[in-house]
C-alpha positions in Angstrom: 80.5 103.7 35.4 83.9 105.2 35.4 86.7 102.8 34.4 88.5 103.3 37.7 85.4 102.4 39.7 84.9 99.3 37.6 88.5 98.3 38.2 88.0 98.8 41.9 84.9 96.7 41.9 86.7 93.9 40.0 89.7 94.0 42.4 87.4 93.9 45.5 85.5 91.0 43.9 88.7 89.1 43.4 89.7 89.7 47.0 86.4 88.5 48.2 86.0 85.5 46.0 87.5 83.1 48.4 85.2 84.4 51.2 82.0 83.5 49.2 80.6 80.1 49.9 79.8 77.8 47.0 76.2 77.9 48.0 76.1 81.7 48.7 75.8 84.7 46.5 78.1 87.7 46.2 76.1 91.0 46.1 77.2 94.5 45.3 75.1 97.5 46.2 74.0 99.6 43.2 71.0 101.5 44.6 69.3 100.7 41.3 65.9 100.4 42.8 63.9 102.9 44.8 64.1 104.1 48.4 67.7 102.9 49.1 66.4 100.1 51.3 68.6 97.1 52.0 65.6 94.8 51.6 64.8 96.0 48.1 66.3 93.3 45.8 66.8 95.7 42.8 69.2 97.8 44.9 71.7 94.9 44.5 73.5 93.9 41.3 72.2 90.3 41.3 69.0 91.0 43.3 66.8 90.6 40.2 68.0 87.0 40.0 68.3 86.0 43.6 66.3 88.5 45.6 67.8 90.6 48.4 70.8 89.3 50.4 70.0 86.6 52.9 71.7 84.8 55.7 74.1 82.8 53.5 75.2 85.7 51.3 78.1 88.2 51.1 76.9 91.8 50.7 79.3 94.5 49.7 78.9 98.3 49.3 82.2 99.5 47.9 81.9 103.3 47.7 79.6 106.2 48.6 78.3 106.7 45.1 75.2 104.7 45.7 73.8 106.9 48.5 73.1 105.6 52.0 71.7 102.2 52.6 68.5 102.3 54.8 67.8 99.4 57.1 64.2 99.6 58.4 63.2 95.9 58.7 64.7 92.5 59.5 67.5 91.7 57.1 70.5 89.3 57.1 73.8 88.4 55.5 76.6 86.1 56.2 79.0 89.0 55.8 78.2 92.7 55.2 81.1 94.9 54.2 81.3 98.7 53.8 84.3 100.3 52.0 85.6 103.6 50.7 82.8 106.0 51.9 79.9 103.6 52.0 77.2 104.4 54.5 74.3 102.8 56.3 71.4 104.4 58.3 69.8 101.7 60.5 66.6 102.9 62.3 64.5 99.7 62.8 64.5 95.9 62.4 67.3 93.5 63.1 70.4 93.1 60.9 71.6 89.5 61.5 75.2 88.8 60.6 77.7 86.0 60.4 75.8 82.7 60.3 79.2 81.1 59.5 78.4 80.1 55.9 81.6 81.7 54.7 85.2 81.5 56.1 85.3 85.2 57.0 81.9 86.2 58.2 81.1 89.4 59.9 80.0 93.1 59.8 83.0 95.1 58.6 82.7 98.9 58.5 85.7 100.3 56.8 86.7 97.1 54.9 88.9 99.3 52.6 89.6 103.0 52.2 90.6 105.5 51.4 87.4 107.3 52.2 85.6 106.9 55.6 82.7 104.5 55.8 79.8 105.3 58.1 77.2 103.3 60.0 74.5 105.0 62.0 72.4 102.9 64.5 69.4 104.9 65.6 67.0 102.1 66.5 66.8 98.4 65.8 69.4 95.7 66.5 72.6 94.4 65.1 72.8 90.7 65.9 76.3 89.2 65.2 76.2 85.4 65.5 79.9 84.7 65.2 81.2 81.1 65.2 84.5 82.3 63.6 85.3 85.1 66.2 86.1 88.8 65.5 82.9 89.1 63.5 82.4 92.8 64.3 85.2 95.0 63.0 85.1 98.7 62.6 88.0 100.4 60.9 89.2 97.1 59.5 91.5 98.2 56.6 89.9 101.6 55.9 88.7 104.5 58.1 85.3 104.3 59.7 82.8 106.2 61.8 80.0 104.6 63.8 77.3 106.7 65.4 75.1 104.9 67.9 72.1 106.8 69.4 69.7 104.1 70.3 69.0 100.4 69.7 71.1 97.3 70.5 74.3 95.6 69.4 74.6 91.9 70.4 77.9 90.2 69.8 78.3 87.5 72.4 80.4 84.9 70.7 83.7 86.6 69.7 85.6 89.8 70.2 84.4 93.1 68.8 87.3 95.0 67.3 87.0 98.8 67.3 89.9 99.9 65.2 92.0 97.2 63.5 94.2 98.5 60.7 92.8 101.9 60.3 91.2 104.8 62.2 87.8 104.8 63.9 85.5 107.3 65.5 82.8 105.6 67.6 80.2 107.9 69.1 77.5 106.4 71.4 75.0 108.5 73.3 72.3 105.8 73.9 71.5 102.2 73.3 73.2 99.1 74.6 76.3 97.2 73.4 76.3 93.6 74.7 79.6 92.0 73.9 81.7 89.0 74.9 84.8 91.2 74.8 85.8 94.5 73.1 89.2 95.4 71.8 89.8 99.1 71.2 92.8 99.9 69.1 94.3 96.6 67.9 97.1 95.7 65.4 98.1 98.9 63.5 95.1 101.2 63.9 96.6 104.7 64.0 93.8 106.4 66.0 90.7 105.2 67.7 88.3 107.6 69.5 85.5 106.0 71.5 83.1 108.7 72.8 80.5 107.5 75.3 77.9 110.0 76.6 74.2 110.3 77.6 72.9 106.9 78.6 75.3 104.8 76.5 75.7 101.3 77.9 78.4 98.7 77.5 77.8 95.3 79.1 80.7 92.9 78.6 80.7 89.3 79.7 84.5 89.3 79.1 87.3 91.8 79.0 87.8 95.3 77.7 91.2 95.5 76.1 92.6 98.9 75.0 95.8 99.2 72.9 97.5 95.9 72.8 101.1 97.1 72.7 102.4 93.7 71.6 101.7 94.9 68.0 104.9 94.8 65.9 104.0 98.0 64.1 105.6 101.3 65.2 102.5 103.4 64.7 100.2 101.0 66.6 98.0 102.0 68.5 96.5 105.3 69.7 93.2 104.7 71.4 91.1 107.0 73.5 88.1 106.1 75.6 86.2 109.3 76.4 83.4 109.0 79.0 81.3 112.1 79.4 78.7 112.7 82.1 77.3 110.5 84.9 74.8 108.5 82.9 77.1 106.2 81.0 77.4 102.5 82.1 80.5 100.4 81.3 80.6 97.0 82.9 83.5 94.5 82.2 84.9 91.2 83.4 88.6 92.0 82.9 90.2 95.3 82.1 93.5 95.7 80.2 94.7 99.3 79.5 98.0 99.3 77.7 100.6 101.5 76.1 98.9 104.2 73.9 95.5 103.7 75.6 94.1 106.9 77.2 91.0 107.1 79.4 89.4 110.5 79.8 86.5 111.3 82.2 84.5 114.5 81.9 82.0 115.2 84.7 78.6 116.7 84.6 77.0 118.3 87.7 76.4 114.8 89.2 79.9 113.5 88.6 81.5 110.9 86.3 80.6 107.4 85.1 83.1 104.9 86.5 84.2 101.8 84.6 82.8 98.9 86.6 85.3 96.1 86.7 83.3 93.1 88.0 85.8 90.3 87.7 88.9 89.1 85.9 92.4 90.5 85.6 93.1 94.3 85.9 96.2 95.7 84.2 97.6 99.1 83.6 100.8 98.2 81.7 103.5 99.2 79.2 104.0 96.1 77.1 106.9 97.4 75.0 105.1 100.5 73.6 105.8 104.1 74.3 104.8 104.1 77.9 102.0 103.5 80.4 98.4 104.2 79.6 97.2 107.8 80.1 94.5 109.3 82.3 92.8 112.7 82.2 89.8 114.2 84.0 87.7 117.3 83.8 85.7 117.8 87.0 85.0 121.5 86.4 81.2 120.9 86.1 81.0 118.6 89.2 79.0 120.3 91.9 80.9 118.7 94.8 84.5 119.6 95.8 84.7 117.3 98.8 83.6 113.9 97.5 85.8 111.0 96.5 85.3 110.4 92.8 85.6 106.7 91.7 86.9 106.3 88.2 87.3 102.5 88.0 85.2 100.5 90.4 87.6 97.6 90.6 87.2 94.0 91.6 90.8 93.0 92.0 93.9 95.2 92.7 95.2 96.9 89.6 98.5 95.8 88.3 100.3 99.0 87.3 99.5 102.7 87.2 98.6 105.5 84.8 101.4 107.4 83.1 102.9 110.1 85.3 100.3 109.4 88.1 101.8 107.3 90.9 99.9 106.7 94.1 99.0 110.0 95.7 99.8 112.3 92.8 97.7 115.4 92.3 95.6 115.1 89.2 95.2 118.1 86.9 91.6 119.5 86.5 90.4 117.3 89.4 89.4 120.0 91.9 92.6 119.5 93.9 92.3 115.7 94.2 94.9 113.0 94.5 94.8 109.7 92.7 94.7 106.5 94.8 94.8 102.9 93.4 93.4 101.6 96.7 90.3 103.8 96.8 86.7 103.0 97.7 86.6 99.5 99.1 90.4 99.1 98.6 90.2 97.9 95.0 89.1 101.0 93.2 91.0 103.7 91.4 89.6 107.0 92.6 90.3 110.7 93.2 90.4 111.8 96.8 90.3 115.5 98.0 93.8 116.5 99.0 92.7 117.3 102.6 91.3 113.7 103.0 94.1 111.8 101.3 95.8 109.2 103.5 98.5 106.9 102.2 96.6 103.6 101.8 97.4 100.1 103.0 99.5 98.9 100.1 97.7 95.6 100.2 94.0 95.7 101.2 93.5 92.0 100.7 92.5 90.6 104.1 95.6 89.2 105.8 95.8 86.1 107.9 93.3 84.5 105.5 93.8 81.0 104.1 93.4 81.3 100.4 94.3 77.8 99.1 94.0 74.3 100.5 94.7 71.3 98.3 94.0 67.9 99.7 95.3 66.0 96.6 92.2 63.9 96.5 91.4 63.7 92.8 88.6 65.8 91.5 85.9 63.4 90.6 85.0 65.5 87.5 88.5 65.8 86.3 90.0 62.3 85.8 90.5 62.5 82.0 92.9 64.1 79.6 94.3 67.6 80.0 91.7 69.4 77.9 88.8 67.7 79.5 90.0 66.6 82.9 91.3 69.7 84.6 91.4 70.9 87.3 92.7 67.7 89.0 92.7 68.8 92.7 90.2 71.3 93.9 90.9 74.2 96.2 89.1 73.5 99.5 89.2 77.1 100.7 86.7 79.1 98.6 84.7 81.0 101.1 84.4 84.8 101.1 87.9 86.5 101.2 89.7 83.2 100.6 91.2 84.7 97.5 90.1 87.8 95.7 91.6 87.7 92.3 89.5 86.4 89.4 91.3 85.9 86.1 88.5 84.2 84.1 84.8 84.7 84.5 84.3 80.9 84.6 86.0 80.7 88.0 85.2 82.5 91.3 87.7 84.8 92.9 88.4 82.3 95.7 89.2 79.4 93.4 92.8 78.3 93.0 92.6 74.8 91.7 95.5 72.6 90.7 96.0 71.3 87.1 98.1 68.5 85.8 99.8 68.6 82.5 102.0 66.3 80.5 102.9 66.0 76.8 101.9 62.3 76.8 98.4 61.2 76.1 96.3 60.7 79.2 97.5 63.5 81.5 96.6 61.4 84.4 97.0 62.7 87.9 99.4 60.4 89.8 98.2 59.7 93.3 98.8 57.3 96.2 96.5 56.0 99.0 99.4 56.6 101.5 98.5 59.7 103.5 99.8 61.2 106.7 98.6 59.7 109.9 95.7 61.5 111.7 97.9 62.1 114.7 99.9 64.7 112.8 96.9 66.9 112.1 95.4 69.8 114.1 91.9 71.4 114.1 90.1 68.3 112.8 92.0 68.1 109.6 93.1 64.8 108.0 94.9 63.5 105.0 91.9 62.7 102.9 91.9 59.7 100.6 95.0 60.3 98.5 98.4 62.1 98.3 100.2 63.3 95.2 102.8 60.7 94.0 105.3 63.0 92.4 107.8 60.2 91.9 105.4 58.5 89.4 105.5 61.4 87.0 108.8 60.3 85.6 107.7 56.7 85.4 104.6 57.4 83.2 105.3 60.6 81.4 108.1 62.2 79.3 107.4 65.5 81.0 104.7 67.0 83.1 103.8 68.9 86.3 101.2 69.6 88.9 100.7 73.3 89.0 98.3 76.2 89.8 97.9 78.1 86.5 98.4 81.8 87.0 96.7 82.6 83.7 93.6 80.8 84.8 93.2 82.0 88.4 95.4 85.2 88.6 98.6 86.0 90.5 96.9 85.3 93.9 99.9 83.6 95.4 102.6 86.1 94.3 102.7 87.7 97.7 104.5 90.9 98.4 103.8 90.8 102.1 103.6 88.2 104.9 102.5 84.6 104.0 102.6 81.1 105.3 103.0 77.7 103.5 102.1 74.4 105.0 102.4 70.9 103.5 103.2 67.2 104.3 105.9 65.3 102.5 107.5 61.9 102.5 110.6 60.8 100.6 113.5 58.3 100.9 115.7 60.0 98.4 118.4 61.8 100.3 120.8 62.7 97.5 119.3 64.7 94.7 117.9 68.2 95.4 114.1 68.0 95.3 111.6 70.8 94.8 108.6 70.6 97.1 107.0 73.8 95.9 108.0 76.8 93.8 106.0 80.0 93.3 106.9 81.6 90.0 107.7 79.9 86.7 109.0 83.3 85.5 110.3 84.7 88.8 111.1 82.3 91.7 109.5 84.4 94.5 109.6 81.7 97.2 110.0 78.0 97.4 110.8 74.9 99.4 113.4 72.2 98.7 114.6 68.9 100.3 118.3 67.8 100.1 120.0 71.1 99.6 122.2 69.4 102.3 121.7 65.6 102.8 118.1 65.4 104.1 117.8 69.0 105.1 114.9 71.3 104.1 115.3 74.8 102.8 112.9 77.7 102.6 113.8 80.7 100.4 112.4 84.1 99.4 113.5 86.3 96.5 113.2 90.0 96.3 114.7 90.3 92.8 118.1 91.4 94.0 118.9 88.6 96.4 117.7 85.2 97.5 117.5 84.7 101.2 117.4 81.2 102.7 116.8 79.3 105.9 117.8 75.7 106.5 116.8 73.0 108.9 118.3 69.5 109.2 121.1 68.0 107.1 124.7 68.3 108.1 124.9 72.1 108.2 121.4 73.4 108.8 120.0 74.0 112.3 118.7 70.8 113.8 120.0 67.3 113.4 117.1 65.5 111.6 117.2 63.8 108.3 113.8 64.6 106.7 114.4 62.2 103.7 113.9 59.2 105.9 110.8 57.6 104.3 108.4 59.0 107.0 105.8 61.7 106.8 106.8 65.2 107.8 104.7 68.3 108.4 106.2 71.6 107.4 105.2 75.2 108.2 107.2 78.0 106.6 106.4 81.7 107.1 107.7 85.1 105.9 106.7 87.9 108.3 107.1 91.2 106.5 108.7 94.1 108.5 109.6 91.8 111.4 112.9 90.7 112.8 115.8 92.6 114.3 116.3 94.7 111.2 112.7 95.4 110.5 113.1 93.9 107.0 111.5 90.5 107.5 111.7 87.3 109.5 111.8 83.7 108.1 110.6 80.8 110.2 110.7 77.2 109.3 109.2 74.4 111.5 109.0 70.7 110.9 107.4 67.8 112.8 107.9 64.1 112.1 105.5 61.2 112.7 106.8 60.7 116.2 106.0 64.2 117.2 109.6 65.5 117.1 109.6 69.2 116.4 112.3 71.5 115.2 111.9 75.3 114.5 114.5 77.8 113.2 114.2 81.5 112.6 116.3 84.0 110.7 116.3 87.8 110.6 116.6 89.1 107.1 119.5 91.5 106.4 119.0 95.3 106.5 119.4 95.5 102.8 116.4 93.2 102.1 113.9 95.6 100.7 110.8 93.3 100.7 109.1 91.2 98.1 108.3 93.0 94.8 104.8 93.4 93.3 104.1 91.7 90.0 103.2 88.5 88.2 105.4 85.4 88.6 103.7 82.8 86.4 102.6 79.4 87.6 103.1 77.8 91.0 104.6 74.3 90.8 104.4 71.4 93.2 107.0 68.7 93.1 109.1 70.4 90.4 110.3 73.7 89.2 109.0 73.6 85.7 107.3 71.3 83.2 110.3 69.5 81.8 112.0 66.2 82.8 115.6 65.4 82.7 117.9 62.5 83.6 120.5 64.5 85.6 118.3 65.4 88.6 116.8 68.6 87.1 114.3 70.1 87.3 114.6 69.0 90.9 111.8 66.5 90.6 110.4 65.4 94.0 110.8 61.7 94.4 108.1 60.9 97.0 104.6 61.9 98.2 103.2 65.4 98.9 99.9 66.0 100.6 97.6 68.6 102.2 99.1 71.9 101.0 97.7 75.1 102.5 98.7 78.7 101.7 97.8 81.7 103.9 98.1 85.4 103.2 99.7 86.5 106.4 100.6 84.3 109.3 98.3 81.3 109.6 96.3 81.4 112.8 96.3 78.6 115.4 92.7 77.7 114.5 93.6 77.3 110.8 96.8 75.5 111.1 96.9 72.1 109.3 99.4 70.2 111.4 100.6 69.8 115.0 103.9 71.4 116.1 103.5 70.7 119.8 103.9 66.9 119.6 101.4 64.4 118.2 97.8 64.2 119.4 97.9 60.9 121.3 94.9 58.7 121.9 94.6 57.1 125.3 95.3 53.6 123.9 98.4 54.8 122.0 100.8 53.3 124.5 103.9 53.6 122.4 103.0 57.2 121.3 103.4 56.6 117.6 100.2 58.3 116.7 98.3 55.0 116.1 96.3 52.5 118.1 97.1 49.2 116.5 98.8 45.8 117.0 101.9 47.3 118.6 99.8 48.8 121.4 97.9 45.5 121.8 101.2 43.6 122.1 102.4 46.0 124.7 99.2 45.5 126.7 99.5 41.7 126.5 103.2 41.5 127.3 102.9 43.9 130.3 99.5 42.8 131.7 99.3 43.1 135.4 102.8 44.8 135.7 103.5 48.0 137.4 106.9 48.4 135.7 106.6 48.1 132.0 109.0 47.9 129.0 110.7 51.1 127.8 108.4 51.1 124.7 105.4 52.0 126.9 105.5 55.8 127.1 101.9 57.0 127.2 99.0 56.6 129.6 100.0 54.2 132.4 98.2 54.6 135.7 99.4 52.0 138.2 99.4 48.4 137.1 98.4 47.5 133.5 94.8 46.3 133.9 91.3 46.8 132.7 91.7 50.6 132.7 94.4 50.3 130.0 92.3 47.6 128.2 89.3 49.9 128.0 91.5 52.7 126.7 92.8 50.4 123.9 89.3 49.3 123.0 87.8 52.8 123.0 90.5 54.1 120.6 91.2 51.0 118.5 92.3 52.0 115.0 93.0 55.6 115.8 95.5 57.2 113.4 95.9 54.2 111.1 96.0 54.5 107.4 96.6 50.8 106.8 94.6 47.7 107.8 94.3 46.8 111.5 92.8 43.7 113.0 89.1 43.3 112.8 87.2 44.3 115.9 86.4 40.6 116.4 90.1 39.8 116.9 90.3 42.4 119.7 87.2 40.9 121.2 88.9 37.5 121.4 91.8 39.1 123.2 89.3 40.6 125.6 87.8 37.2 126.2 91.3 35.8 127.0 91.8 38.5 129.6 88.4 38.3 131.1 89.4 35.9 133.8 92.3 38.1 134.8 90.0 41.1 134.9 87.5 39.1 137.2 90.3 38.1 139.6 91.4 41.7 139.9 
């Protein structure tokens, strides 16, 4: 063996020594036997002593001098590494990789350079069982080529990396690649070309990520996904196309093969690299000139655009078609014939749809610590179209649950059994069994927050059009400014506060250039009420896009207290208000503006109770509205009109029995003299609207017995 090759083998062995388990063997390919078969023990340097590599072993082929390894039967290794021109021809059997015996298990094609390593899969299966993640890497630290014509790749535990620190050409014309997630062009890989044609299939349970521009290396990452013909299938649950990523579609006579984005986030972004991802098409072979051509069959709206191709741009080589990011069913990226193109609805998500309702009743499956116990409060509006963004495959598009986090052990969700009275609700709603006790957070934790995690459920609540927010709150703190709700940890898009002005309530929206507010109550806001009075209040805030005297938007804020007093204010937004921007904001917070606690009143911690929050895309309909704004719904026996039928009404009945002129406190349901008609009304609605204990029915029966003689005489 040449001295330089011997030195290379020694160097590689030294580098790999730490990766070899004490109970595993390190094998180097020598092709010293016959037939170049992987399963032939004498083709490995220590095979005569230990047999062919097995599931616990590290198998290395360091250069191309030993010919091409043939895999024709079931074989295994903990780690199989090809470097500097090594090659494999896999035509049958299963290669099982990465049982986790070593610290760096996996199949690595192009472990080192400088020459290109090759792997051909033309039948059989590559099975990567990967407890350590990233157990399939092509173009790891040396150049690689992978040719895939038939067979199967299964890598369902970690991410498959196509192009890590060096170049890769990946050609697939058949077979199926089943993966948890695939990263194309990652770290400092200079060039990655993925060429899919024929009936090549990618089935991803997670996301496809191309060119993560967060890499610190200037030459990172040039990646190209080239999809040729109409027979390819690419199915993902999350799609991230970034920076130097390019997607290229070439049609056959039947059209192109779209990327099918089933679920998860959808990004076309520049993350600090050279620019937005690129798109090219060649529809010259497509037989139709009048059909819409779907390129990405999306599930959620795309965040971003391709480089140089804004909405409606003519796309070269597309047969005179324009690109739309609202094609197909409203969530697809497609090419539309110029004659048929219509500027789309900028937001196809169904409007006037309730997309989140949090009752604050603790999730019975989430009482424990942060890692095990979230979500804490479940979203009660998860029917079709009640939310359409899906960030993670583990949640449905309509789910926007609330999580609770604190740095202290426990992460317990702080609740109270004090809930708004039933008389304040509309449409059969109620306060459930608990409210969120935001004031208790500072008592028990050094910091913490109740929030809707955007990275878990997507930017569903980052509205750029009309929306409505409803909630109930109760506080006695009339000095410190308190945050009821804030959308956007990174960008405060909209929010609600109490005590911007001594018991007043403020609603604001932020377009990035200016924050516009509307106030109710306090000393300067419209209305005279103090809403930090220790009673429950129902709040409805709306932003109506394009409305108002200037056509730039209308803010409306309405509040109702326990007695049914209602105040409503509106404000036309100025002519210079250019609408709410599109983009991600980060988390939505309830009862705070961030995760921290401080002693000086920041971060605007709410000192009281919050309950029954509902958020609607568009203007909430009368049939979906949570609370009443037309006065409380009074029961017939609620004589003092406080929303409850309890001792106070019973005392009014007793003190005014037989009278035709009653005390001033009696304001509801008096017909003539106070007699058995009012008594029956009291009995029939006894306990209505009460969230605290009322006399047992037997006590009321005793009162009835005491009045029986009076009733008979009447």
